[in-house]
Every structure is written in structure tokens, then in C-alpha cells.
C-alpha positions, 0 to 999 in steps of 0.5 A: 464516507468523507476523506477524513473519515477514511484516513481516520481508519487508515493504519498510518494515520490513526495517531493524527487529529482532525486538523492534521488529517485535514492538512492531508486531505487538502493536499492538491494530489489527494484524490479518490479513485476507483479501480476495477477487478484485476486492474493493476494499480502500479507495477514493481520497478515503477517510480513511486509517485503516490501513496495509496490508502485503501478505503474499500476492497482488497488488494493483492501485493505481488512479486515476480519470482524467477521460474526454473528456466530463469528466463521469466518471472512467475507472479507470486502473491505476497499478501492481501491487504484490506480496507484501512491499509496503505500500500505504495509506501515506497512513495515515502521512502527513497529511492521511491521505486515500487518493489511490488505490484498492486492488483485490485481483487475486486472493485476498490476505492482508494485515496491517492496522495502524492508522495512529494506533497506528503513529504513536503507536509512532513517538512512543514509539520514534523509532528505529522511526519513523526506519527506517520513514520512511526506507524509506517515502520509497524506496517513495514515490519508486519509485511516483512514478517509475512514475507519472511514466513513465506520464504522460511516456511513456504507457508502463508497464514491460514487466513490467506486466500488464493486469488483468482488470477493465479489459476490455482 
């Protein structure tokens, strides 16, 4: 699948035409990468230098919650995202620090896009920035509702799958 075809299926780029998508693909930092099962793509607290578009596979988005002893953090799965999803959106939003850890569930294929490159593209082509930001707000709102549901009810969606790395 071409990079443009992959971006056409991506939740934050759906409102863009082929010319706009080509501008993103032509960014020097836009690259295809593969990650192996259980590989950490980025960790919470790291500088968010890239935005990731998931072409194939699934990603666990994880946070560390304090244990009862409060001396360590227990990895807690927040959500699982599938192809067509983006992650690492902190590359687009100040202070550009990842708030979650991303772990490949299986072998995954992603397009990485440099945060500074795409932010500069938004400056040059505000309509691209507007469309992407509008869609990004929907993604953030959806993920916030997922976290809110988990915190309030202690339950996840019935479609939620427990990853192998949790040992549960």
C-alpha cells in the first residue's frame, strides 16, 4: 500500500485531498517503519518528536499507575488502537511530551511524521492544519472518554482485549 493510500485511511487525514496528502508524504521525515511484537515505540515522558499513523497491526497505549506501596508504577493499559489510527499526537500539541507509552501488540507497520515538519506544513498550508486539527480533536475527545470510563467505572468496553504482556 502506498503512503498516500495509508494516510487516506488514517482518522486525522480523511478530510484531505490527494494533493494535500502528497505534501505530507513529501516531508523529509515521513518514513515507513516496522516494529516487532512487544517493542516499545515511545515511552511516557519522552520528547514527542514524531506523529505515528498506524498502517497495519495494533498498538497498546499504556500508562503507569502508582502501586499500593506508591514506590513503583504498575503498567496499566488505557486502550488498544488499530490500523487507520494515529498515536503520538503530542508531537502536534505543546509541550510535545508523550503522556502514554506505545507498545506494539504484534508486528506493526507505521508511517512516522516529524512533528516539527508537519507543524511547519500547517503554517504554510493553514487549510491542512485546520482539517487535521479538527479531526485530531475528535480523536483526543474519544480517547479522553475511554480514560474517563475506565476511571469512573473501572471497566473497559466489552470489545477490549487484555494484552499478553499484562500477565492477566
